[in-house]
All heavy atoms as an XYZ file, in Angstrom:
719
protein
N     133.888     88.113    149.011
C     133.684     89.199    149.935
C     134.798     90.241    149.804
O     134.552     91.420    149.915
C     133.610     88.631    151.348
C     133.199     89.637    152.357
S     131.519     90.139    152.029
C     131.061     90.798    153.541
N     136.016     89.759    149.566
C     137.144     90.669    149.433
C     136.979     91.540    148.187
O     137.344     92.708    148.180
C     138.452     89.876    149.364
C     139.663     90.742    149.341
C     140.926     89.900    149.363
C     142.131     90.798    149.373
N     143.366     90.074    149.384
N     136.406     90.980    147.125
C     136.177     91.747    145.902
C     135.183     92.868    146.132
O     135.310     93.953    145.563
C     135.686     90.823    144.795
N     134.195     92.639    146.971
C     133.211     93.686    147.266
C     133.812     94.834    148.056
O     133.416     95.983    147.903
C     132.018     93.093    148.030
C     131.113     92.164    147.231
C     130.029     91.595    148.135
C     130.490     92.918    146.071
N     134.805     94.530    148.914
C     135.464     95.587    149.690
C     136.375     96.437    148.813
O     136.569     97.608    149.078
C     136.250     94.987    150.839
C     135.355     94.574    151.990
C     136.165     94.124    153.149
N     136.541     92.726    152.885
C     137.422     92.040    153.568
N     138.039     92.600    154.571
N     137.673     90.788    153.269
N     136.948     95.859    147.755
C     137.840     96.626    146.887
C     137.084     97.366    145.789
O     137.660     98.190    145.098
C     138.888     95.700    146.256
O     138.246     94.744    145.436
N     135.804     97.114    145.653
C     135.008     97.772    144.617
C     134.953     99.291    144.789
O     135.117    100.015    143.806
C     133.602     97.161    144.579
C     132.734     97.568    143.402
C     133.365     97.158    142.083
C     131.355     96.941    143.539
N     134.753     99.838    145.999
C     134.767    101.304    146.122
C     136.106    101.923    145.747
O     136.160    102.985    145.137
C     134.441    101.550    147.602
C     133.737    100.316    148.046
C     134.327     99.203    147.228
N     137.190    101.259    146.100
C     138.514    101.774    145.734
C     138.701    101.751    144.223
O     139.244    102.689    143.640
C     139.613    100.954    146.415
C     139.699    101.226    147.876
C     139.241    100.432    148.881
C     140.231    102.380    148.497
N     139.464    101.004    150.103
C     140.084    102.224    149.887
C     140.834    103.538    148.028
C     140.495    103.180    150.797
C     141.249    104.498    148.946
C     141.082    104.306    150.303
N     138.242    100.705    143.593
C     138.361    100.600    142.142
C     137.511    101.668    141.464
O     137.954    102.312    140.513
C     137.944     99.209    141.678
C     138.036     98.942    140.174
C     139.481     99.056    139.707
C     137.493     97.574    139.855
N     136.313    101.899    141.973
C     135.447    102.937    141.407
C     136.068    104.317    141.580
O     136.019    105.156    140.680
C     134.069    102.872    142.056
N     136.670    104.570    142.726
C     137.328    105.862    142.965
C     138.527    106.033    142.041
O     138.753    107.123    141.499
C     137.745    105.964    144.427
N     139.291    104.983    141.835
C     140.448    105.045    140.951
C     140.024    105.328    139.517
O     140.624    106.158    138.834
C     141.241    103.739    141.032
C     142.495    103.669    140.168
C     143.525    104.665    140.643
C     143.057    102.264    140.178
N     138.987    104.675    139.065
C     138.478    104.904    137.710
C     137.986    106.343    137.568
O     138.231    107.007    136.563
C     137.366    103.895    137.360
C     136.635    104.286    136.097
C     137.966    102.504    137.220
N     137.299    106.861    138.581
C     136.789    108.230    138.530
C     137.926    109.241    138.473
O     137.860    110.221    137.721
C     135.904    108.496    139.737
N     138.977    109.012    139.235
C     140.109    109.942    139.237
C     140.864    109.884    137.913
O     141.203    110.910    137.335
C     141.053    109.623    140.428
C     142.357    110.381    140.286
C     140.366    109.975    141.727
N     141.118    108.696    137.420
C     141.900    108.570    136.189
C     141.113    108.968    134.946
O     141.707    109.322    133.930
C     142.407    107.137    136.036
C     143.486    106.717    137.028
C     143.893    105.275    136.783
C     144.689    107.638    136.928
N     139.808    108.958    134.996
C     139.038    109.325    133.817
C     139.171    110.810    133.504
O     139.027    111.217    132.360
C     137.572    108.954    134.004
O     137.005    109.720    135.049
N     139.462    111.626    134.492
C     139.626    113.052    134.253
C     141.026    113.413    133.806
O     141.251    114.495    133.269
N     141.985    112.550    133.978
C     143.374    112.873    133.661
C     143.715    112.665    132.197
O     144.497    113.416    131.637
C     144.320    112.027    134.510
S     144.176    112.358    136.265
N     143.170    111.656    131.600
C     143.492    111.248    130.238
C     145.012    111.134    130.089
O     145.673    111.981    129.496
C     142.926    112.233    129.220
C     142.874    111.646    127.850
N     143.993    111.314    127.133
C     141.836    111.325    127.057
C     143.654    110.831    125.969
N     142.338    110.833    125.893
N     145.605    110.093    130.651
C     147.059    109.976    130.678
C     147.702    109.795    129.307
O     148.890    110.045    129.151
C     147.290    108.737    131.543
C     146.035    107.949    131.408
C     144.930    108.945    131.245
N     146.951    109.399    128.298
C     147.549    109.179    126.984
C     147.326    110.359    126.061
O     147.418    110.243    124.863
C     146.980    107.907    126.359
C     147.191    106.705    127.243
C     146.112    106.087    127.852
C     148.452    106.208    127.477
C     146.292    104.998    128.674
C     148.651    105.119    128.296
C     147.570    104.512    128.904
N     147.010    111.507    126.592
C     146.731    112.696    125.790
C     147.931    113.100    124.947
O     147.787    113.574    123.835
C     146.331    113.838    126.710
C     146.026    115.112    125.975
C     145.626    116.160    126.949
N     146.739    116.407    127.838
C     147.020    117.565    128.367
N     146.255    118.587    128.129
N     148.051    117.723    129.168
N     149.125    112.917    125.449
C     150.314    113.366    124.735
C     150.735    112.415    123.615
O     151.602    112.735    122.839
C     151.463    113.573    125.715
C     151.180    114.631    126.721
N     151.119    115.956    126.399
C     150.903    114.550    128.040
C     150.840    116.658    127.483
N     150.705    115.830    128.483
N     150.111    111.260    123.527
C     150.504    110.307    122.503
C     149.629    110.391    121.259
O     150.093    110.160    120.171
C     150.478    108.887    123.070
C     151.431    108.710    124.218
C     150.962    108.416    125.478
C     152.787    108.873    124.035
C     151.839    108.270    126.539
C     153.667    108.728    125.084
C     153.191    108.431    126.341
N     148.373    110.706    121.410
C     147.492    110.864    120.261
C     146.706    112.155    120.416
O     146.202    112.454    121.503
C     146.493    109.702    120.140
O     145.606    109.755    121.252
C     147.198    108.365    120.113
N     146.632    112.905    119.361
C     145.879    114.151    119.374
C     144.709    114.001    118.423
O     144.861    113.643    117.267
C     146.746    115.332    118.944
C     147.832    115.647    119.947
C     149.148    115.319    119.701
C     147.521    116.284    121.133
C     150.132    115.623    120.616
C     148.489    116.585    122.055
C     149.796    116.262    121.793
O     150.764    116.555    122.704
N     143.523    114.289    118.912
C     142.329    114.147    118.097
C     142.267    115.187    116.993
O     141.602    114.992    115.993
C     141.086    114.247    118.980
N     142.970    116.292    117.147
C     142.885    117.342    116.136
C     143.645    116.974    114.865
O     143.459    117.614    113.832
C     143.409    118.659    116.685
S     145.149    118.636    117.126
N     144.507    115.967    114.908
C     145.245    115.575    113.718
C     144.450    114.613    112.840
O     144.843    114.324    111.729
C     146.573    114.928    114.105
C     147.469    115.863    114.875
N     147.906    117.055    114.367
C     147.976    115.783    116.121
C     148.663    117.664    115.251
N     148.714    116.916    116.330
N     143.327    114.143    113.346
C     142.472    113.244    112.571
C     141.423    114.065    111.829
O     141.109    115.172    112.239
C     141.794    112.248    113.518
C     142.779    111.385    114.268
C     142.067    110.541    115.286
C     143.115    109.789    116.104
N     142.556    109.178    117.277
N     140.874    113.568    110.728
C     139.812    114.313    110.038
C     138.623    114.553    110.960
O     138.159    113.644    111.642
C     139.427    113.406    108.877
C     140.610    112.518    108.666
C     141.252    112.350    110.018
N     138.156    115.783    110.996
C     137.058    116.165    111.868
C     135.748    116.204    111.085
O     135.738    116.325    109.866
C     137.328    117.547    112.479
C     138.622    117.623    113.264
C     138.606    116.767    114.509
O     137.626    116.744    115.233
N     139.692    116.047    114.752
N     134.653    116.123    111.797
C     133.334    116.099    111.172
C     133.066    117.400    110.424
O     132.525    117.405    109.322
C     132.247    115.853    112.246
C     130.871    115.951    111.644
C     132.457    114.509    112.897
N     133.466    118.539    111.001
C     133.185    119.822    110.365
C     133.925    119.996    109.041
O     133.550    120.848    108.235
C     133.513    120.980    111.312
C     134.988    121.160    111.571
C     135.766    121.940    110.735
C     135.602    120.571    112.653
C     137.107    122.120    110.964
C     136.940    120.735    112.890
C     137.692    121.518    112.048
O     139.022    121.672    112.285
N     134.958    119.219    108.797
C     135.713    119.344    107.548
C     134.905    118.870    106.351
O     135.240    119.198    105.220
C     137.020    118.565    107.648
C     137.986    119.120    108.640
S     139.445    118.077    108.723
C     140.451    119.004    109.846
N     133.841    118.114    106.587
C     133.007    117.648    105.488
C     131.837    118.593    105.212
O     130.987    118.295    104.384
C     132.465    116.253    105.812
C     133.547    115.205    105.906
C     132.975    113.803    105.985
N     132.000    113.623    107.035
C     132.227    113.037    108.204
N     133.416    112.577    108.469
N     131.271    112.913    109.103
N     131.777    119.727    105.905
C     130.663    120.668    105.742
C     130.728    121.316    104.359
O     131.799    121.587    103.829
C     130.718    121.740    106.819
N     129.569    121.532    103.771
C     129.480    122.199    102.477
C     128.455    123.315    102.563
O     127.614    123.354    103.458
C     129.042    121.203    101.388
O     127.782    120.640    101.760
C     130.068    120.088    101.207
N     128.515    124.226    101.617
C     127.554    125.315    101.554
C     126.315    124.848    100.797
O     126.380    123.947     99.954
C     128.159    126.517    100.835
O     129.223    127.036    101.590
N     125.214    125.467    101.106
C     123.970    125.141    100.412
C     123.507    126.388     99.659
O     123.875    127.510    100.005
C     122.882    124.667    101.401
C     122.607    125.730    102.458
C     123.286    123.363    102.045
C     121.445    125.415    103.357
N     122.731    126.221     98.595
C     122.259    127.394     97.864
C     121.306    128.219     98.718
O     120.730    127.729     99.694
C     121.553    126.799     96.646
C     121.254    125.395     97.000
C     122.288    124.971     98.003
N     121.161    129.489     98.349
C     120.286    130.366     99.128
C     118.829    129.945     98.981
O     118.457    129.224     98.057
C     120.472    131.814     98.669
O     120.125    131.930     97.309
N     118.025    130.424     99.880
C     116.618    130.067     99.941
C     115.867    130.655     98.748
O     116.008    131.832     98.433
C     116.031    130.596    101.254
C     114.580    130.276    101.550
C     114.405    128.768    101.701
C     114.144    130.991    102.807
N     115.066    129.835     98.077
C     114.259    130.300     96.947
C     112.819    130.423     97.422
O     112.216    129.455     97.887
C     114.367    129.337     95.774
C     115.764    129.296     95.212
C     115.880    128.396     94.036
C     117.325    128.475     93.616
N     117.752    127.600     92.654
N     112.293    131.605     97.309
C     110.950    131.886     97.788
C     109.961    131.669     96.639
O     110.127    132.239     95.564
C     110.846    133.337     98.293
C     111.955    133.646     99.305
C     109.472    133.600     98.874
C     111.926    132.787    100.527
N     108.944    130.860     96.854
C     107.934    130.674     95.807
C     107.163    131.987     95.569
O     107.060    132.833     96.453
C     106.998    129.602     96.366
C     107.757    128.967     97.481
C     108.715    129.972     97.983
N     106.672    132.138     94.373
C     105.911    133.344     94.060
C     104.660    133.401     94.924
O     104.040    132.388     95.234
C     105.528    133.357     92.570
O     104.819    132.167     92.275
C     106.743    133.445     91.681
N     104.333    134.610     95.336
C     103.161    134.813     96.169
C     103.463    134.790     97.658
O     102.601    135.127     98.463
N     104.670    134.419     98.064
C     105.038    134.401     99.476
C     106.051    135.499     99.763
O     106.832    135.899     98.896
C     105.637    133.049     99.867
C     104.697    131.851     99.783
C     105.462    130.577    100.134
C     103.516    132.019    100.722
N     106.030    135.994    100.986
C     106.980    137.035    101.392
C     108.301    136.382    101.797
O     108.313    135.355    102.474
C     106.429    137.818    102.583
C     105.179    138.598    102.222
O     105.050    138.995    101.047
O     104.337    138.809    103.129
N     109.423    136.994    101.409
C     110.716    136.440    101.841
C     110.922    136.701    103.330
O     110.370    137.650    103.889
C     111.734    137.191    100.992
C     111.053    138.460    100.628
C     109.596    138.158    100.544
N     111.732    135.883    104.016
C     111.996    136.108    105.441
C     112.861    137.351    105.641
O     113.579    137.788    104.735
C     112.729    134.844    105.883
C     113.321    134.298    104.649
C     112.406    134.686    103.528
N     112.778    137.916    106.838
C     113.579    139.089    107.184
C     115.022    138.643    107.436
O     115.301    137.899    108.363
C     112.999    139.752    108.430
C     113.759    141.010    108.823
O     114.473    141.570    107.965
O     113.626    141.422    109.983
N     115.949    139.096    106.617
C     117.357    138.700    106.744
C     118.236    139.868    107.161
O     119.449    139.834    106.945
C     117.871    138.119    105.415
O     117.728    139.112    104.400
C     117.127    136.856    105.038
N     117.649    140.896    107.773
C     118.467    142.041    108.173
C     119.466    141.671    109.269
O     120.541    142.262    109.345
C     117.575    143.200    108.657
O     116.725    142.716    109.703
C     116.737    143.749    107.520
N     119.141    140.720    110.113
C     120.053    140.309    111.192
C     120.747    138.985    110.880
O     121.266    138.339    111.785
C     119.292    140.190    112.509
C     118.810    141.531    113.005
O     119.476    142.542    112.783
N     117.657    141.558    113.651
N     120.749    138.597    109.636
C     121.374    137.329    109.267
C     122.896    137.449    109.397
O     123.483    138.522    109.255
C     121.007    136.956    107.835
N     123.523    136.339    109.676
C     124.973    136.291    109.816
C     125.596    136.160    108.436
O     125.325    135.210    107.704
C     125.374    135.099    110.687
C     126.860    134.881    110.899
C     127.484    136.049    111.642
C     127.093    133.600    111.665
N     126.438    137.105    108.082
C     127.128    137.074    106.793
C     128.598    136.772    107.050
O     129.276    137.498    107.768
C     126.979    138.408    106.065
C     125.550    138.746    105.757
N     124.848    138.124    104.760
C     124.692    139.611    106.343
C     123.620    138.594    104.723
N     123.496    139.503    105.685
N     129.086    135.710    106.493
C     130.482    135.316    106.671
C     131.341    135.927    105.576
O     131.028    135.789    104.389
C     130.611    133.798    106.638
C     129.848    133.050    107.722
C     129.996    131.558    107.522
C     130.314    133.465    109.094
N     132.418    136.589    105.945
C     133.304    137.147    104.919
C     134.086    136.037    104.233
O     134.282    134.955    104.800
C     134.227    138.071    105.716
C     134.240    137.495    107.084
C     132.884    136.889    107.296
N     134.542    136.281    103.025
C     135.343    135.246    102.349
C     136.700    135.084    103.039
O     137.256    136.040    103.572
C     135.497    135.784    100.931
C     135.293    137.249    101.052
C     134.345    137.464    102.206
N     137.209    133.879    103.021
C     138.498    133.582    103.635
C     139.607    133.967    102.665
O     139.727    133.386    101.584
C     138.588    132.102    103.992
C     139.876    131.649    104.656
C     140.053    132.321    106.009
C     139.890    130.156    104.822
N     140.408    134.947    103.037
C     141.492    135.397    102.166
C     142.865    135.105    102.753
O     143.871    135.369    102.100
C     141.367    136.907    101.912
O     141.388    137.591    103.178
C     140.082    137.237    101.179
N     142.912    134.584    103.967
C     144.197    134.272    104.589
C     144.651    132.869    104.179
O     143.823    131.991    103.958
C     144.075    134.332    106.107
C     143.743    135.700    106.631
C     143.614    135.695    108.136
O     143.903    134.658    108.766
O     143.210    136.728    108.681
N     145.959    132.655    104.095
C     146.416    131.294    103.769
C     146.161    130.352    104.942
O     146.037    130.774    106.096
C     147.922    131.472    103.529
C     148.276    132.706    104.291
C     147.062    133.596    104.254
N     146.071    129.096    104.649
C     145.837    128.080    105.686
C     147.068    127.980    106.580
O     148.208    128.171    106.127
C     145.546    126.738    105.032
N     146.891    127.704    107.871
C     148.050    127.538    108.744
C     148.820    126.274    108.360
O     148.267    125.370    107.746
C     147.444    127.415    110.136
C     146.056    126.950    109.904
C     145.637    127.507    108.578
N     150.096    126.214    108.711
C     150.860    125.007    108.373
C     150.299    123.784    109.086
O     149.766    123.889    110.190
C     152.281    125.329    108.857
C     152.125    126.448    109.817
C     150.880    127.187    109.439
N     150.408    122.665    108.442
C     149.892    121.420    109.016
C     150.679    121.068    110.267
O     151.890    121.273    110.337
C     149.981    120.304    107.995
N     150.006    120.525    111.247
C     150.649    120.136    112.492
C     150.961    118.639    112.428
O     150.198    117.868    111.892
C     149.744    120.460    113.662
C     149.403    121.956    113.635
C     148.684    122.449    114.803
N     149.364    122.409    116.067
C     150.305    123.264    116.476
N     150.707    124.209    115.672
N     150.827    123.159    117.654
N     152.083    118.273    112.984
C     152.492    116.880    112.967
C     151.905    116.154    114.166
O     151.305    116.762    115.041
C     154.026    116.770    112.995
O     154.507    117.351    114.214
C     154.649    117.476    111.804
N     152.100    114.863    114.219
C     151.519    114.050    115.271
C     152.040    114.353    116.661
O     151.376    114.094    117.646
N     153.237    114.893    116.796
C     153.791    115.171    118.120
C     153.522    116.595    118.582
O     153.795    116.934    119.714
C     155.295    114.917    118.124
C     155.692    113.486    117.815
C     155.142    112.501    118.788
N     155.934    112.468    120.002
C     155.583    111.824    121.087
N     154.471    111.151    121.111
N     156.332    111.844    122.147
N     153.018    117.466    117.715
C     152.717    118.830    118.115
C     151.333    118.880    118.742
O     150.416    118.203    118.290
C     152.767    119.771    116.909
C     154.171    119.958    116.375
C     154.167    120.822    115.145
O     153.285    120.733    114.317
N     155.176    121.668    115.030
N     151.149    119.693    119.788
C     149.838    119.741    120.428
C     148.814    120.423    119.534
O     149.156    121.127    118.594
C     150.097    120.553    121.693
C     151.290    121.379    121.368
C     152.126    120.553    120.432
N     147.566    120.199    119.829
C     146.483    120.842    119.094
C     146.474    122.332    119.404
O     146.970    122.767    120.440
C     145.149    120.217    119.482
S     145.052    118.460    119.086
N     145.909    123.112    118.524
C     145.886    124.550    118.726
C     144.955    124.964    119.854
O     145.085    126.060    120.388
C     145.485    125.259    117.429
C     146.487    125.135    116.292
C     145.947    125.810    115.048
C     147.826    125.726    116.678
N     144.003    124.124    120.233
C     143.086    124.502    121.296
C     143.573    124.061    122.667
O     142.868    124.200    123.650
C     141.694    123.938    121.029
C     141.679    122.425    120.975
O     142.754    121.823    120.848
O     140.585    121.847    121.050
N     144.795    123.548    122.773
C     145.361    123.167    124.047
C     146.355    124.232    124.498
O     147.011    124.855    123.680
C     146.076    121.822    123.931
C     145.134    120.668    123.684
C     145.863    119.344    123.682
O     147.052    119.301    124.034
O     145.244    118.344    123.320
N     146.458    124.455    125.790
C     147.402    125.468    126.262
C     148.838    125.017    126.029
O     149.127    123.826    125.976
C     147.095    125.576    127.748
C     146.471    124.284    128.110
C     145.741    123.818    126.883
N     149.745    125.976    125.850
C     151.153    125.603    125.673
C     151.734    125.073    126.970
O     151.169    125.262    128.054
C     151.822    126.920    125.270
C     150.954    127.964    125.872
C     149.552    127.417    125.831
N     152.877    124.427    126.872
C     153.536    123.948    128.088
C     154.069    125.145    128.872
O     154.322    126.214    128.328
C     154.679    122.992    127.732
O     155.660    123.709    127.006
N     154.223    124.964    130.162
C     154.649    126.069    131.009
C     156.137    126.038    131.266
O     156.605    126.686    132.201
C     153.870    126.031    132.327
C     152.430    126.367    132.134
C     151.480    125.376    132.160
C     152.016    127.661    131.910
C     150.150    125.662    131.991
C     150.701    127.969    131.735
C     149.748    126.963    131.769
N     156.884    125.318    130.495
C     158.328    125.298    130.661
C     158.903    126.527    129.970
O     158.727    126.732    128.776
C     158.920    124.034    130.059
C     158.498    122.778    130.778
C     159.107    121.557    130.157
C     158.639    120.314    130.867
N     159.143    119.104    130.247
N     159.581    127.348    130.733
C     160.166    128.582    130.199
C     161.648    128.348    130.021
O     162.338    127.875    130.923
C     159.899    129.756    131.154
C     160.531    131.026    130.625
C     158.415    129.922    131.389
N     162.147    128.697    128.841
C     163.573    128.531    128.574
C     164.378    129.532    129.421
O     163.987    130.686    129.546
C     163.847    128.759    127.091
N     165.438    129.045    129.995
C     166.281    129.925    130.802
C     167.111    130.822    129.890
O     167.616    130.362    128.864
C     167.199    129.091    131.694
C     166.445    128.297    132.745
C     167.409    127.531    133.613
C     166.631    126.734    134.657
N     167.528    125.974    135.514
N     167.262    132.092    130.259
C     168.084    132.976    129.430
C     169.553    132.559    129.518
O     170.004    131.992    130.525
C     167.859    134.363    130.047
C     167.350    134.108    131.417
C     166.680    132.780    131.386
N     170.312    132.822    128.457
C     171.732    132.437    128.493
C     172.489    133.236    129.562
O     172.200    134.394    129.797
C     172.228    132.752    127.090
C     171.250    133.711    126.527
C     169.958    133.455    127.207
N     173.443    132.574    130.177
C     174.253    133.208    131.226
C     175.276    134.135    130.561
O     175.915    133.777    129.586
C     174.971    132.133    132.032
C     174.017    131.153    132.660
C     173.807    131.435    134.120
O     174.603    132.099    134.752
N     172.726    130.917    134.662
N     175.414    135.326    131.121
C     176.362    136.301    130.553
C     177.734    136.097    131.116
O     177.981    135.588    132.128
C     175.884    137.715    130.832
């Protein structure tokens, strides 16, 4: 009977802690290989003779990547999609 009374408290605790992710600072998912990194390009569409090609006037054209890759992030650095810490360095005393 005592276990049944503590069940709502346990459920509330699990619900609260599930949103916090307390171990976020120890492992970053962005440092692991991501699914999109395995993406490849496919050849353009070949239209059989006798058929009309699709209208591609509004197609998305991606420009070639000419910028260098950003430096690799280490395991202790936060992911780029996370906000920076709000600790502001104090200016030196004059």
